[in-house]
C-alpha positions as protocol buffer text, in pm:
chain_id: "A"
residue {
  index: 1
  type: UNK
  ca { x: 8203 y: 13240 z: -4586 }
}
residue {
  index: 2
  type: UNK
  ca { x: 8363 y: 13042 z: -4870 }
}
residue {
  index: 3
  type: UNK
  ca { x: 8708 y: 13005 z: -5021 }
}
residue {
  index: 4
  type: UNK
  ca { x: 8684 y: 13059 z: -5397 }
}
residue {
  index: 5
  type: UNK
  ca { x: 8953 y: 13008 z: -5660 }
}
residue {
  index: 6
  type: UNK
  ca { x: 8941 y: 13236 z: -5967 }
}
residue {
  index: 7
  type: UNK
  ca { x: 9142 y: 13101 z: -6262 }
}
residue {
  index: 8
  type: UNK
  ca { x: 9180 y: 13340 z: -6555 }
}
residue {
  index: 9
  type: UNK
  ca { x: 9479 y: 13455 z: -6760 }
}
residue {
  index: 10
  type: UNK
  ca { x: 9339 y: 13810 z: -6784 }
}
residue {
  index: 11
  type: UNK
  ca { x: 9454 y: 14030 z: -6495 }
}
residue {
  index: 12
  type: UNK
  ca { x: 9151 y: 14260 z: -6526 }
}
residue {
  index: 13
  type: UNK
  ca { x: 8905 y: 13971 z: -6494 }
}
residue {
  index: 14
  type: UNK
  ca { x: 9087 y: 13829 z: -6191 }
}
residue {
  index: 15
  type: UNK
  ca { x: 9096 y: 14169 z: -6022 }
}
residue {
  index: 16
  type: UNK
  ca { x: 8727 y: 14242 z: -6088 }
}
residue {
  index: 17
  type: UNK
  ca { x: 8599 y: 13903 z: -5971 }
}
residue {
  index: 18
  type: UNK
  ca { x: 8828 y: 13917 z: -5668 }
}
residue {
  index: 19
  type: UNK
  ca { x: 8694 y: 14259 z: -5569 }
}
residue {
  index: 20
  type: UNK
  ca { x: 8330 y: 14152 z: -5601 }
}
residue {
  index: 21
  type: UNK
  ca { x: 8372 y: 13821 z: -5419 }
}
residue {
  index: 22
  type: UNK
  ca { x: 8587 y: 13973 z: -5143 }
}
residue {
  index: 23
  type: UNK
  ca { x: 8323 y: 14243 z: -5102 }
}
residue {
  index: 24
  type: UNK
  ca { x: 8071 y: 13962 z: -5049 }
}
residue {
  index: 25
  type: UNK
  ca { x: 8284 y: 13829 z: -4764 }
}
residue {
  index: 26
  type: UNK
  ca { x: 8455 y: 13538 z: -4940 }
}
residue {
  index: 27
  type: UNK
  ca { x: 8822 y: 13446 z: -4931 }
}
residue {
  index: 28
  type: UNK
  ca { x: 8958 y: 13457 z: -5286 }
}
residue {
  index: 29
  type: UNK
  ca { x: 9254 y: 13266 z: -5431 }
}
residue {
  index: 30
  type: UNK
  ca { x: 9385 y: 13375 z: -5772 }
}
residue {
  index: 31
  type: UNK
  ca { x: 9556 y: 13181 z: -6052 }
}
residue {
  index: 32
  type: UNK
  ca { x: 9648 y: 13290 z: -6403 }
}
residue {
  index: 33
  type: UNK
  ca { x: 9715 y: 12944 z: -6546 }
}
residue {
  index: 34
  type: UNK
  ca { x: 9663 y: 12573 z: -6483 }
}
residue {
  index: 35
  type: UNK
  ca { x: 9989 y: 12532 z: -6290 }
}
residue {
  index: 36
  type: UNK
  ca { x: 9891 y: 12798 z: -6038 }
}
residue {
  index: 37
  type: UNK
  ca { x: 9540 y: 12653 z: -6018 }
}
residue {
  index: 38
  type: UNK
  ca { x: 9681 y: 12307 z: -5935 }
}
residue {
  index: 39
  type: UNK
  ca { x: 9901 y: 12461 z: -5665 }
}
residue {
  index: 40
  type: UNK
  ca { x: 9608 y: 12648 z: -5512 }
}
residue {
  index: 41
  type: UNK
  ca { x: 9394 y: 12333 z: -5524 }
}
residue {
  index: 42
  type: UNK
  ca { x: 9664 y: 12143 z: -5329 }
}
residue {
  index: 43
  type: UNK
  ca { x: 9735 y: 12427 z: -5085 }
}
residue {
  index: 44
  type: UNK
  ca { x: 9387 y: 12513 z: -4954 }
}
residue {
  index: 45
  type: UNK
  ca { x: 9045 y: 12353 z: -4930 }
}
residue {
  index: 46
  type: UNK
  ca { x: 8835 y: 12516 z: -5199 }
}
residue {
  index: 47
  type: UNK
  ca { x: 8459 y: 12558 z: -5180 }
}
residue {
  index: 48
  type: UNK
  ca { x: 8421 y: 12673 z: -5541 }
}
residue {
  index: 49
  type: UNK
  ca { x: 8628 y: 12734 z: -5857 }
}
residue {
  index: 50
  type: UNK
  ca { x: 8561 y: 12988 z: -6131 }
}
residue {
  index: 51
  type: UNK
  ca { x: 8760 y: 12849 z: -6424 }
}
residue {
  index: 52
  type: UNK
  ca { x: 8829 y: 13019 z: -6756 }
}
residue {
  index: 53
  type: UNK
  ca { x: 8819 y: 12792 z: -7060 }
}
residue {
  index: 54
  type: UNK
  ca { x: 9070 y: 12963 z: -7288 }
}
residue {
  index: 55
  type: UNK
  ca { x: 9414 y: 12982 z: -7125 }
}
residue {
  index: 56
  type: UNK
  ca { x: 9757 y: 12982 z: -7293 }
}
residue {
  index: 57
  type: UNK
  ca { x: 9910 y: 12665 z: -7144 }
}
residue {
  index: 58
  type: UNK
  ca { x: 9641 y: 12416 z: -7044 }
}
residue {
  index: 59
  type: UNK
  ca { x: 9282 y: 12511 z: -7123 }
}
residue {
  index: 60
  type: UNK
  ca { x: 9008 y: 12498 z: -6860 }
}
residue {
  index: 61
  type: UNK
  ca { x: 8831 y: 12195 z: -7006 }
}
residue {
  index: 62
  type: UNK
  ca { x: 9155 y: 11993 z: -6994 }
}
residue {
  index: 63
  type: UNK
  ca { x: 9218 y: 12097 z: -6634 }
}
residue {
  index: 64
  type: UNK
  ca { x: 8860 y: 12004 z: -6545 }
}
residue {
  index: 65
  type: UNK
  ca { x: 8908 y: 11659 z: -6703 }
}
residue {
  index: 66
  type: UNK
  ca { x: 9237 y: 11616 z: -6515 }
}
residue {
  index: 67
  type: UNK
  ca { x: 9078 y: 11694 z: -6179 }
}
residue {
  index: 68
  type: UNK
  ca { x: 8786 y: 11464 z: -6256 }
}
residue {
  index: 69
  type: UNK
  ca { x: 8996 y: 11166 z: -6366 }
}
residue {
  index: 70
  type: UNK
  ca { x: 9231 y: 11195 z: -6068 }
}
residue {
  index: 71
  type: UNK
  ca { x: 8953 y: 11225 z: -5807 }
}
residue {
  index: 72
  type: UNK
  ca { x: 9042 y: 11588 z: -5731 }
}
residue {
  index: 73
  type: UNK
  ca { x: 8711 y: 11736 z: -5842 }
}
residue {
  index: 74
  type: UNK
  ca { x: 8595 y: 11773 z: -5483 }
}
residue {
  index: 75
  type: UNK
  ca { x: 8445 y: 12121 z: -5531 }
}
residue {
  index: 76
  type: UNK
  ca { x: 8189 y: 12275 z: -5766 }
}
residue {
  index: 77
  type: UNK
  ca { x: 8341 y: 12431 z: -6079 }
}
residue {
  index: 78
  type: UNK
  ca { x: 8185 y: 12711 z: -6284 }
}
residue {
  index: 79
  type: UNK
  ca { x: 8334 y: 12757 z: -6629 }
}
residue {
  index: 80
  type: UNK
  ca { x: 8380 y: 13102 z: -6786 }
}
residue {
  index: 81
  type: UNK
  ca { x: 8443 y: 13205 z: -7146 }
}
residue {
  index: 82
  type: UNK
  ca { x: 8407 y: 13501 z: -7376 }
}
residue {
  index: 83
  type: UNK
  ca { x: 8404 y: 13279 z: -7685 }
}
residue {
  index: 84
  type: UNK
  ca { x: 8200 y: 12985 z: -7568 }
}
residue {
  index: 85
  type: UNK
  ca { x: 7945 y: 12790 z: -7767 }
}
residue {
  index: 86
  type: UNK
  ca { x: 7662 y: 12559 z: -7670 }
}
residue {
  index: 87
  type: UNK
  ca { x: 7887 y: 12262 z: -7753 }
}
residue {
  index: 88
  type: UNK
  ca { x: 8156 y: 12398 z: -7523 }
}
residue {
  index: 89
  type: UNK
  ca { x: 7907 y: 12444 z: -7239 }
}
residue {
  index: 90
  type: UNK
  ca { x: 7772 y: 12091 z: -7289 }
}
residue {
  index: 91
  type: UNK
  ca { x: 8125 y: 11948 z: -7290 }
}
residue {
  index: 92
  type: UNK
  ca { x: 8214 y: 12134 z: -6969 }
}
residue {
  index: 93
  type: UNK
  ca { x: 7901 y: 12002 z: -6800 }
}
residue {
  index: 94
  type: UNK
  ca { x: 7980 y: 11651 z: -6921 }
}
residue {
  index: 95
  type: UNK
  ca { x: 8317 y: 11660 z: -6744 }
}
residue {
  index: 96
  type: UNK
  ca { x: 8181 y: 11788 z: -6414 }
}
residue {
  index: 97
  type: UNK
  ca { x: 8124 y: 12164 z: -6442 }
}
residue {
  index: 98
  type: UNK
  ca { x: 7806 y: 12275 z: -6267 }
}
residue {
  index: 99
  type: UNK
  ca { x: 7750 y: 12594 z: -6468 }
}
residue {
  index: 100
  type: UNK
  ca { x: 7879 y: 12803 z: -6755 }
}
residue {
  index: 101
  type: UNK
  ca { x: 7911 y: 13183 z: -6749 }
}
residue {
  index: 102
  type: UNK
  ca { x: 7957 y: 13379 z: -7070 }
}
residue {
  index: 103
  type: UNK
  ca { x: 8177 y: 13690 z: -7058 }
}
residue {
  index: 104
  type: UNK
  ca { x: 8122 y: 13972 z: -6998 }
}
residue {
  index: 105
  type: UNK
  ca { x: 7976 y: 13836 z: -6676 }
}
residue {
  index: 106
  type: UNK
  ca { x: 7702 y: 14048 z: -6519 }
}
residue {
  index: 107
  type: UNK
  ca { x: 7704 y: 14106 z: -6146 }
}
residue {
  index: 108
  type: UNK
  ca { x: 7365 y: 13941 z: -6096 }
}
residue {
  index: 109
  type: UNK
  ca { x: 7459 y: 13627 z: -6290 }
}
residue {
  index: 110
  type: UNK
  ca { x: 7790 y: 13595 z: -6107 }
}
residue {
  index: 111
  type: UNK
  ca { x: 7637 y: 13624 z: -5760 }
}
residue {
  index: 112
  type: UNK
  ca { x: 7353 y: 13388 z: -5850 }
}
residue {
  index: 113
  type: UNK
  ca { x: 7591 y: 13125 z: -5991 }
}
residue {
  index: 114
  type: UNK
  ca { x: 7821 y: 13150 z: -5690 }
}
residue {
  index: 115
  type: UNK
  ca { x: 7528 y: 13119 z: -5449 }
}
residue {
  index: 116
  type: UNK
  ca { x: 7398 y: 12812 z: -5632 }
}
residue {
  index: 117
  type: UNK
  ca { x: 7747 y: 12661 z: -5649 }
}
residue {
  index: 118
  type: UNK
  ca { x: 7804 y: 12701 z: -5276 }
}
residue {
  index: 119
  type: UNK
  ca { x: 7464 y: 12545 z: -5206 }
}
residue {
  index: 120
  type: UNK
  ca { x: 7544 y: 12244 z: -5424 }
}
residue {
  index: 121
  type: UNK
  ca { x: 7644 y: 11927 z: -5234 }
}
residue {
  index: 122
  type: UNK
  ca { x: 8002 y: 11811 z: -5275 }
}
residue {
  index: 123
  type: UNK
  ca { x: 8057 y: 11559 z: -5560 }
}
residue {
  index: 124
  type: UNK
  ca { x: 8048 y: 11190 z: -5460 }
}
residue {
  index: 125
  type: UNK
  ca { x: 8367 y: 11084 z: -5284 }
}
residue {
  index: 126
  type: UNK
  ca { x: 8467 y: 11438 z: -5202 }
}
residue {
  index: 127
  type: UNK
  ca { x: 8670 y: 11458 z: -4885 }
}
residue {
  index: 128
  type: UNK
  ca { x: 8536 y: 11726 z: -4654 }
}
residue {
  index: 129
  type: UNK
  ca { x: 8665 y: 11809 z: -4305 }
}
residue {
  index: 130
  type: UNK
  ca { x: 8437 y: 11765 z: -4007 }
}
residue {
  index: 131
  type: UNK
  ca { x: 8180 y: 12041 z: -3986 }
}
residue {
  index: 132
  type: UNK
  ca { x: 8127 y: 12162 z: -3627 }
}
residue {
  index: 133
  type: UNK
  ca { x: 7813 y: 12347 z: -3727 }
}
residue {
  index: 134
  type: UNK
  ca { x: 7657 y: 12032 z: -3878 }
}
residue {
  index: 135
  type: UNK
  ca { x: 7566 y: 12192 z: -4211 }
}
residue {
  index: 136
  type: UNK
  ca { x: 7810 y: 11995 z: -4433 }
}
residue {
  index: 137
  type: UNK
  ca { x: 8069 y: 12274 z: -4438 }
}
residue {
  index: 138
  type: UNK
  ca { x: 8323 y: 12415 z: -4196 }
}
residue {
  index: 139
  type: UNK
  ca { x: 8198 y: 12764 z: -4280 }
}
residue {
  index: 140
  type: UNK
  ca { x: 7902 y: 12924 z: -4101 }
}
residue {
  index: 141
  type: UNK
  ca { x: 7574 y: 12859 z: -4278 }
}
residue {
  index: 142
  type: UNK
  ca { x: 7402 y: 13182 z: -4385 }
}
residue {
  index: 143
  type: UNK
  ca { x: 7030 y: 13225 z: -4363 }
}
residue {
  index: 144
  type: UNK
  ca { x: 6847 y: 13361 z: -4666 }
}
residue {
  index: 145
  type: UNK
  ca { x: 6601 y: 13643 z: -4710 }
}
residue {
  index: 146
  type: UNK
  ca { x: 6297 y: 13600 z: -4938 }
}
residue {
  index: 147
  type: UNK
  ca { x: 6489 y: 13779 z: -5220 }
}
residue {
  index: 148
  type: UNK
  ca { x: 6760 y: 13512 z: -5207 }
}
residue {
  index: 149
  type: UNK
  ca { x: 7040 y: 13710 z: -5045 }
}
residue {
  index: 150
  type: UNK
  ca { x: 7240 y: 13568 z: -4756 }
}
residue {
  index: 151
  type: UNK
  ca { x: 7198 y: 13730 z: -4418 }
}
residue {
  index: 152
  type: UNK
  ca { x: 7502 y: 13716 z: -4190 }
}
residue {
  index: 153
  type: UNK
  ca { x: 7401 y: 13948 z: -3907 }
}
residue {
  index: 154
  type: UNK
  ca { x: 7091 y: 14102 z: -3753 }
}
residue {
  index: 155
  type: UNK
  ca { x: 6979 y: 14397 z: -3959 }
}
residue {
  index: 156
  type: UNK
  ca { x: 6938 y: 14727 z: -3772 }
}
residue {
  index: 157
  type: UNK
  ca { x: 6601 y: 14894 z: -3765 }
}
residue {
  index: 158
  type: UNK
  ca { x: 6511 y: 15242 z: -3882 }
}
residue {
  index: 159
  type: UNK
  ca { x: 6281 y: 15479 z: -3702 }
}
residue {
  index: 160
  type: UNK
  ca { x: 6184 y: 15840 z: -3766 }
}
residue {
  index: 161
  type: UNK
  ca { x: 6027 y: 16047 z: -3493 }
}
residue {
  index: 162
  type: UNK
  ca { x: 6004 y: 16416 z: -3406 }
}
residue {
  index: 163
  type: UNK
  ca { x: 6237 y: 16538 z: -3131 }
}
residue {
  index: 164
  type: UNK
  ca { x: 6062 y: 16615 z: -2803 }
}
residue {
  index: 165
  type: UNK
  ca { x: 6018 y: 16979 z: -2704 }
}
residue {
  index: 166
  type: UNK
  ca { x: 6099 y: 17099 z: -3057 }
}
residue {
  index: 167
  type: UNK
  ca { x: 5971 y: 17414 z: -3227 }
}
residue {
  index: 168
  type: UNK
  ca { x: 5715 y: 17419 z: -3508 }
}
residue {
  index: 169
  type: UNK
  ca { x: 5977 y: 17312 z: -3762 }
}
residue {
  index: 170
  type: UNK
  ca { x: 6090 y: 17004 z: -3573 }
}
residue {
  index: 171
  type: UNK
  ca { x: 6428 y: 16842 z: -3610 }
}
residue {
  index: 172
  type: UNK
  ca { x: 6400 y: 16473 z: -3698 }
}
residue {
  index: 173
  type: UNK
  ca { x: 6570 y: 16204 z: -3491 }
}
residue {
  index: 174
  type: UNK
  ca { x: 6699 y: 15923 z: -3711 }
}
residue {
  index: 175
  type: UNK
  ca { x: 6790 y: 15608 z: -3518 }
}
residue {
  index: 176
  type: UNK
  ca { x: 7015 y: 15370 z: -3711 }
}
residue {
  index: 177
  type: UNK
  ca { x: 6995 y: 15046 z: -3516 }
}
residue {
  index: 178
  type: UNK
  ca { x: 7284 y: 15027 z: -3270 }
}
residue {
  index: 179
  type: UNK
  ca { x: 7419 y: 15368 z: -3373 }
}
residue {
  index: 180
  type: UNK
  ca { x: 7342 y: 15678 z: -3168 }
}
residue {
  index: 181
  type: UNK
  ca { x: 7041 y: 15880 z: -3283 }
}
residue {
  index: 182
  type: UNK
  ca { x: 7112 y: 16173 z: -3514 }
}
residue {
  index: 183
  type: UNK
  ca { x: 6917 y: 16496 z: -3533 }
}
residue {
  index: 184
  type: UNK
  ca { x: 6851 y: 16680 z: -3858 }
}
residue {
  index: 185
  type: UNK
  ca { x: 6769 y: 17050 z: -3844 }
}
residue {
  index: 186
  type: UNK
  ca { x: 6504 y: 17109 z: -4108 }
}
residue {
  index: 187
  type: UNK
  ca { x: 6532 y: 17487 z: -4080 }
}
residue {
  index: 188
  type: UNK
  ca { x: 6841 y: 17501 z: -4302 }
}
residue {
  index: 189
  type: UNK
  ca { x: 6924 y: 17528 z: -4673 }
}
residue {
  index: 190
  type: UNK
  ca { x: 6785 y: 17237 z: -4875 }
}
residue {
  index: 191
  type: UNK
  ca { x: 7125 y: 17124 z: -5004 }
}
residue {
  index: 192
  type: UNK
  ca { x: 7271 y: 17100 z: -4653 }
}
residue {
  index: 193
  type: UNK
  ca { x: 6967 y: 16912 z: -4521 }
}
residue {
  index: 194
  type: UNK
  ca { x: 6971 y: 16675 z: -4818 }
}
residue {
  index: 195
  type: UNK
  ca { x: 7343 y: 16600 z: -4783 }
}
residue {
  index: 196
  type: UNK
  ca { x: 7303 y: 16529 z: -4411 }
}
residue {
  index: 197
  type: UNK
  ca { x: 7012 y: 16294 z: -4477 }
}
residue {
  index: 198
  type: UNK
  ca { x: 7188 y: 16118 z: -4767 }
}
residue {
  index: 199
  type: UNK
  ca { x: 7497 y: 16059 z: -4554 }
}
residue {
  index: 200
  type: UNK
  ca { x: 7290 y: 15890 z: -4283 }
}
residue {
  index: 201
  type: UNK
  ca { x: 7088 y: 15706 z: -4550 }
}
residue {
  index: 202
  type: UNK
  ca { x: 7400 y: 15546 z: -4697 }
}
residue {
  index: 203
  type: UNK
  ca { x: 7552 y: 15479 z: -4353 }
}
residue {
  index: 204
  type: UNK
  ca { x: 7231 y: 15298 z: -4261 }
}
residue {
  index: 205
  type: UNK
  ca { x: 7244 y: 15076 z: -4571 }
}
residue {
  index: 206
  type: UNK
  ca { x: 7616 y: 15005 z: -4525 }
}
residue {
  index: 207
  type: UNK
  ca { x: 7547 y: 14892 z: -4169 }
}
residue {
  index: 208
  type: UNK
  ca { x: 7241 y: 14693 z: -4277 }
}
residue {
  index: 209
  type: UNK
  ca { x: 7433 y: 14513 z: -4554 }
}
residue {
  index: 210
  type: UNK
  ca { x: 7737 y: 14450 z: -4331 }
}
residue {
  index: 211
  type: UNK
  ca { x: 7958 y: 14678 z: -4540 }
}
residue {
  index: 212
  type: UNK
  ca { x: 7884 y: 14509 z: -4877 }
}
residue {
  index: 213
  type: UNK
  ca { x: 7918 y: 14776 z: -5146 }
}
residue {
  index: 214
  type: UNK
  ca { x: 7768 y: 14536 z: -5398 }
}
residue {
  index: 215
  type: UNK
  ca { x: 7443 y: 14499 z: -5204 }
}
residue {
  index: 216
  type: UNK
  ca { x: 7425 y: 14869 z: -5116 }
}
residue {
  index: 217
  type: UNK
  ca { x: 7457 y: 14951 z: -5487 }
}
residue {
  index: 218
  type: UNK
  ca { x: 7170 y: 14712 z: -5565 }
}
residue {
  index: 219
  type: UNK
  ca { x: 6955 y: 14842 z: -5278 }
}
residue {
  index: 220
  type: UNK
  ca { x: 7003 y: 15210 z: -5366 }
}
residue {
  index: 221
  type: UNK
  ca { x: 6987 y: 15163 z: -5743 }
}
residue {
  index: 222
  type: UNK
  ca { x: 7331 y: 15314 z: -5806 }
}
residue {
  index: 223
  type: UNK
  ca { x: 7623 y: 15186 z: -6010 }
}
residue {
  index: 224
  type: UNK
  ca { x: 7920 y: 15091 z: -5791 }
}
residue {
  index: 225
  type: UNK
  ca { x: 8143 y: 15366 z: -5933 }
}
residue {
  index: 226
  type: UNK
  ca { x: 7870 y: 15627 z: -5882 }
}
residue {
  index: 227
  type: UNK
  ca { x: 7813 y: 15496 z: -5530 }
}
residue {
  index: 228
  type: UNK
  ca { x: 8183 y: 15523 z: -5440 }
}
residue {
  index: 229
  type: UNK
  ca { x: 8194 y: 15883 z: -5569 }
}
residue {
  index: 230
  type: UNK
  ca { x: 7877 y: 15970 z: -5378 }
}
residue {
  index: 231
  type: UNK
  ca { x: 8008 y: 15825 z: -5050 }
}
residue {
  index: 232
  type: UNK
  ca { x: 8337 y: 16008 z: -5089 }
}
residue {
  index: 233
  type: UNK
  ca { x: 8155 y: 16333 z: -5165 }
}
residue {
  index: 234
  type: UNK
  ca { x: 7939 y: 16295 z: -4853 }
}
residue {
  index: 235
  type: UNK
  ca { x: 8237 y: 16204 z: -4633 }
}
residue {
  index: 236
  type: UNK
  ca { x: 8109 y: 15859 z: -4538 }
}
residue {
  index: 237
  type: UNK
  ca { x: 8368 y: 15658 z: -4344 }
}
residue {
  index: 238
  type: UNK
  ca { x: 8388 y: 15330 z: -4538 }
}
residue {
  index: 239
  type: UNK
  ca { x: 8643 y: 15171 z: -4305 }
}
residue {
  index: 240
  type: UNK
  ca { x: 8391 y: 15167 z: -4021 }
}
residue {
  index: 241
  type: UNK
  ca { x: 8160 y: 14938 z: -4217 }
}
residue {
  index: 242
  type: UNK
  ca { x: 8431 y: 14723 z: -4378 }
}
residue {
  index: 243
  type: UNK
  ca { x: 8380 y: 14351 z: -4322 }
}
residue {
  index: 244
  type: UNK
  ca { x: 8599 y: 14217 z: -4048 }
}
residue {
  index: 245
  type: UNK
  ca { x: 8680 y: 14558 z: -3898 }
}
């Protein structure tokens, strides 16, 4: 995946964006001011920068101009602001920003802007290391589903079938892709049967989305906080589906 720099003087904004982007599989660098942003820019090869406009020392527009005039604008930059105007957005675009996000930033707008930024070709003259996969980047190229989301691994299938040799009220075998089949006894209290099914339901979606809580929340129609509480209540092992584990 990509290496993304988040530059914002607000700790809460940095933490939230870092959590979401890390959950999507990206490597996230953080900076609270222009000096730290310059250091991060020199230390690692960045694929994308999320840059706040209003910062206490050097504002985001000035830093954007600096990178552009010195030939260091070798990565797409998305500007962010809670007090932006149309003139500010136009100015940012004029100096090389590819997009402008107004705070508070919604999850859908953030992910869409990041996806578009990572798909954007490097600016003219940008120095990029050799790409062994031949896609213009040293990172693996994701494939995309019809709904626009990146797919990074084969998605497991789901099948429901009655267990062989079962009584009239048959248990149901639920096969979750590579996981072993699970059997649900239907002759039990509704609450117990529902909890058992919901646990496997969420485990299936976690496996299908490669551990991305963001995508599971979207797929199941739950807010992230509600989803976390639900998984904890059901005893779902989140570490098993964590990316990279």
